C-alpha atoms as one frame of an Amber mdcrd trajectory, in Angstrom:
protein
 -10.707  32.959  16.244  -9.728  29.349  16.847 -11.991  26.341  16.562 -11.789
  22.885  18.081 -10.839  20.457  15.336 -12.483  17.362  16.794 -15.427  18.705
  18.784 -18.455  16.442  18.894 -21.779  17.797  20.050 -25.299  16.717  20.788
 -27.645  19.262  19.245 -31.341  19.450  20.014 -33.909  20.959  17.678 -37.583
  21.009  18.578 -37.161  18.086  20.962 -35.151  15.953  18.513 -31.546  15.165
  19.432 -28.704  14.733  16.947 -25.579  13.095  18.323 -21.873  13.267  17.401
 -22.270  16.434  15.327 -19.071  18.044  14.043 -20.528  20.538  11.571 -23.747
  22.355  10.697 -24.440  23.321   7.081 -27.053  25.987   6.405 -28.891  26.738
   3.205 -28.740  30.471   2.421 -31.812  31.817   0.637 -34.931  31.341   2.738
 -32.948  29.995   5.700 -30.360  32.630   6.601 -31.319  35.288   4.052 -34.746
  36.819   3.425 -34.559  36.600  -0.359 -38.143  36.146  -1.536 -38.650  39.734
  -2.743 -35.285  39.791  -4.497 -35.947  36.521  -6.313 -39.329  37.779  -7.534
 -37.688  40.934  -8.869 -34.850  39.100 -10.613 -37.200  36.563 -12.223 -39.503
  39.255 -13.543 -36.604  41.347 -14.830 -35.012  38.403 -16.637 -38.314  37.497
 -18.277 -38.943  41.088 -19.409 -35.463  41.450 -20.899 -35.787  38.198 -22.856
 -39.316  39.111 -23.970 -38.001  42.417 -25.322 -36.012  40.391 -27.861 -38.357
  37.431 -28.236 -41.881  38.849 -27.879 -44.407  36.477 -26.375 -42.120  34.400
 -24.141 -42.497  36.412 -20.936 -45.490  34.553 -19.492 -44.180  31.047 -20.306
 -40.826  32.016 -18.811 -42.430  33.258 -15.599 -44.326  29.990 -15.295 -41.115
  28.036 -15.885 -39.369  30.067 -13.182 -42.141  29.107 -10.770 -44.429  32.143
 -10.747 -48.107  31.637 -10.052 -49.467  35.107 -10.613 -47.399  37.420  -8.396
 -46.361  34.576  -6.074 -43.218  32.499  -6.483 -43.202  28.757  -5.828 -40.644
  28.078  -3.048 -39.916  24.708  -4.654 -39.771  26.130  -8.174 -36.883  26.591
 -10.580 -35.971  30.154  -9.622 -36.120  29.448  -5.899 -33.982  26.316  -5.729
 -32.414  25.887  -9.155 -28.859  26.924  -9.950 -28.121  29.808 -12.276 -27.098
  27.334 -14.994 -30.359  25.391 -14.587 -32.329  28.631 -14.922 -30.336  29.645
 -18.001 -30.886  26.290 -19.703 -34.609  26.271 -18.941 -35.040  29.802 -20.283
 -32.969  29.021 -23.382 -35.270  26.081 -24.123 -38.201  28.476 -24.452 -36.187
  30.740 -26.733 -35.125  27.739 -28.847 -38.792  26.838 -29.317 -39.115  29.988
 -31.432 -36.773  28.436 -33.995 -33.467  29.899 -32.918 -30.286  27.841 -32.760
 -29.339  26.475 -29.341 -26.068  28.411 -29.065 -27.853  31.600 -30.059 -30.597
  30.895 -27.515 -28.119  30.357 -24.687 -26.199  33.495 -25.609 -29.364  35.595
 -25.659 -30.498  34.289 -22.276 -27.115  34.670 -20.603 -26.842  38.236 -21.879
 -30.285  38.987 -20.417 -29.316  37.473 -17.061 -26.140  39.581 -16.946 -28.133
  42.709 -17.813 -30.616  41.943 -15.032 -27.698  41.642 -12.604 -26.524  45.116
 -13.602 -29.938  46.710 -13.191 -30.846  45.163  -9.853 -29.207  45.964  -6.546
 -26.356  43.892  -5.161 -28.068  40.697  -4.014 -26.521  40.665  -0.543 -27.848
  44.183   0.109 -31.355  43.032  -0.826 -31.387  39.766   1.144 -31.112  40.673
   4.841 -30.461  38.248   7.657 -33.390  36.569   9.345 -33.714  37.087  13.074
 -31.221  35.132  15.154 -28.775  34.240  12.377 -25.757  36.018  13.799 -26.339
  34.726  17.330 -26.826  31.131  16.185 -23.774  30.830  13.938 -21.643  32.509
  16.607 -22.947  30.132  19.274 -22.169  27.074  17.165 -18.721  28.222  16.034
 -17.521  29.304  19.457 -18.579  25.884  20.785 -16.118  24.282  18.346 -18.722
  23.169  15.797 -17.811  23.852  12.187 -20.334  26.092  10.408 -20.897  26.469
   6.677 -23.298  27.435   3.915 -24.258  25.233   0.955 -26.467  27.089  -1.497
 -27.944  26.799  -4.972 -26.683  30.350  -5.474 -23.246  31.030  -6.965 -20.193
  30.743  -4.738 -19.454  34.418  -5.420 -22.862  35.417  -4.063 -22.454  33.168
  -1.017 -19.118  34.750  -0.166 -20.490  38.236  -0.794 -23.362  37.484   1.601
 -20.941  36.311   4.308 -18.808  39.439   3.848 -21.779  41.811   3.700 -23.104
  40.685   7.070 -19.723  40.145   8.752 -20.219  36.419   9.296 -16.714  35.392
   8.296 -15.488  34.912  11.867 -17.961  32.053  12.309 -18.759  30.622   8.870
 -15.758  28.636   7.713 -17.107  27.227   4.437 -19.315  28.989   1.915 -20.144
  27.023  -1.211 -22.509  27.663  -4.062 -23.055  25.705  -7.247 -21.156  27.153
 -10.199 -20.948  23.952 -12.242 -22.351  20.487 -11.903 -25.665  19.365 -10.461
 -27.715  21.398  -8.015 -29.649  20.284  -4.971 -30.936  17.715  -4.095 -27.811
  16.119  -5.577 -25.425  15.897  -2.593 -22.271  16.969  -4.459 -22.119  20.423
  -2.840 -22.564  18.841   0.595 -19.730  16.395  -0.067 -17.523  19.283  -1.183
 -18.221  21.176   2.025 -17.497  18.064   4.105 -14.163  17.606   2.333 -13.294
  21.238   3.026 -14.215  20.796   6.681 -12.436  17.444   6.923 -15.481  15.710
   8.439 -17.669  12.803   7.222 -21.272  13.535   6.118 -22.705  11.403   8.918
 -21.456  13.994  11.438 -23.094  16.930   9.625 -26.469  18.481  10.426 -28.209
  20.245   7.511 -30.551  23.205   8.101 -32.733  24.348   5.192 -36.146  25.521
   4.089 -37.050  23.306   1.123 -37.532  19.706   0.112 -34.304  20.001  -1.895
 -32.335  20.505   1.324 -34.070  17.559   2.964 -33.486  15.219   0.043 -29.859
  16.338  -0.273 -29.217  15.530   3.392 -30.831  12.115   3.058 -28.933  11.310
  -0.148 -25.647  12.143   1.586 -26.606  10.135   4.701 -26.060  13.224   6.816
 -26.733  13.110  10.547 -30.080  14.781   9.921 -31.974  17.646   8.339 -33.710
  20.417  10.245 -36.362  22.309   8.279 -37.226  25.922   9.046 -40.670  27.487
   8.688 -39.828  31.192   8.484 -39.059  30.937   4.784 -41.934  30.558   2.352
 -42.368  26.792   2.166 -45.549  25.498   3.807 -44.923  23.199   6.802 -46.703
  20.252   5.153 -44.003  20.221   2.433 -41.317  19.752   5.091 -42.709  16.570
   6.629 -39.694  14.443   5.616 -37.328  16.547   7.721 -36.044  15.028  10.954
 -37.077  18.132  12.884 -38.934  21.363  12.092 -38.231  24.648  13.863 -39.901
  28.061  13.851 -36.959  30.005  15.343 -33.194  29.622  15.090 -33.044  29.814
  18.882 -34.530  26.297  18.879 -31.116  24.989  17.803 -29.495  24.183  21.127
 -26.225  22.508  22.092 -26.883  20.004  24.870 -23.348  18.752  25.375 -19.898
  18.704  23.807 -17.027  16.261  23.952
């Protein structure tokens, strides 16, 4: 499939218009992928595995990950933090028991790897939300560049794209393997460089305050917040537009 290299579009979302758009960057978990149940399972499994070696740390770890009882905070560490950020936070709790830092990191990373082995392939457990395929196809076939920027690993992002056959439309899929996570705009800048477009022509679509703040830090064309994830609408008030369905993303004109 071929794409127009210099297409500019006016995109409307919930009555708000964004002009001269060349690319749309989507968050993955909570925006394209229904990942809440998977994240709860992986957080609980990691905490149990670490607690098996360091008894007594399970509850503090769950709180650090963002659990409030059985519920998971959509703005918490597990939901929006990178894998490295989660490893470092967990290792800090292990280090509080008197273990050396290197030993603490090794123990935590081993537990995370073991949890990965026990749980199902993430892409299989994080299905597409309604309208994802139709929306990314509509944007791409109109000549708008489409990508994913996620706090997940790049490997998991690419696996998600492959699992749901989105590769014909999603040209860039970036996670955060090293360096700072959202809301730092580094991953957005990397995607823009890969696209060959400036940030001010990019529209960001996400479900958390981290996505909103990342877009603003990068001086992107705008940020559209979605409400079908698990973040309450009042937490998304700084977004330029808020939508309840992907079908609300509409192309008004192209040039």
